[in-house]
C-alpha positions in Angstrom: 115.0 67.6 109.4 116.9 70.5 107.7 116.2 69.0 104.2 112.4 69.3 104.7 112.9 73.1 105.0 114.3 73.5 101.5 112.0 75.6 99.3 111.9 72.9 96.6 109.7 70.7 98.9 107.1 73.5 99.4 106.2 74.2 95.8 102.6 73.9 94.8 100.4 75.1 91.9 99.6 78.2 94.1 103.3 79.2 94.2 104.1 82.6 92.7 106.1 83.1 89.5 109.9 82.5 89.9 112.9 83.9 88.1 116.0 81.7 88.6 119.3 83.4 87.8 122.6 81.8 87.5 126.0 83.2 86.9 128.1 81.8 84.1 130.5 80.1 86.5 127.9 78.7 89.0 128.6 75.1 88.3 127.5 73.7 91.6 124.4 75.8 91.7 123.2 75.1 88.1 122.0 71.6 89.1 120.0 73.1 91.9 118.5 75.6 89.5 117.4 72.8 87.1 116.0 70.7 90.0 114.0 73.7 91.3 112.9 74.6 87.7 111.5 71.2 87.1 109.5 71.1 90.3 108.1 74.5 89.6 107.3 73.7 86.0 105.7 70.4 86.8 103.4 72.2 89.3 102.3 74.6 86.6 104.1 77.6 88.2 105.4 80.2 85.8 109.2 80.0 85.9 111.9 81.7 83.8 115.6 81.0 83.9 118.6 83.1 82.9 122.4 82.5 82.9 124.6 85.5 82.4 128.0 85.2 80.6 131.2 86.4 82.1 129.8 86.4 85.6 130.5 84.3 88.6 128.7 83.7 91.9 130.5 86.7 93.5 130.7 89.4 90.7 127.1 89.0 89.5 126.0 91.0 92.5 127.6 94.1 90.9 125.0 94.0 88.2 124.1 97.7 88.6 127.5 98.9 87.3 129.2 95.9 85.6 126.3 93.7 84.3 123.3 95.9 83.5 121.8 93.1 81.4 121.0 91.3 84.7 118.9 94.2 86.0 117.1 94.6 82.6 116.2 90.9 82.7 114.8 91.1 86.2 112.8 94.2 85.3 111.4 92.6 82.1 110.4 89.6 84.2 108.6 91.7 86.7 106.8 93.8 84.1 105.6 90.5 82.4 104.2 89.0 85.6 102.8 92.2 86.9 101.0 92.9 83.6 99.2 89.6 83.7 99.1 88.5 87.4 96.5 85.8 87.0 97.4 84.4 83.6 101.0 83.1 84.0 100.2 80.1 81.9 100.5 82.1 78.7 104.1 82.9 79.7 105.2 79.4 80.7 108.7 79.1 79.6 110.9 76.1 79.3 114.6 77.0 78.8 115.1 74.0 76.5 112.7 75.4 73.9 
């Protein structure tokens, strides 16, 4: 079925690090992000989450000019995981901490 093809059902401890980004007004997608986060985290996959104020699902794509903090966050995430590609566990992040 279509549901079986959703990425959340294919997560394993061998999955790569994930960065899950939400716009401030992404109400319907925030629950999907949390569900995905918990499956990744429970499988020991390094996962980071970020929500950016004053953005919505459509304007966040203009991060280069209007929301440079989004680009900086993505670059910082990439630097972190590329610097330590085999030791993600030291970076495990739970957004509720």
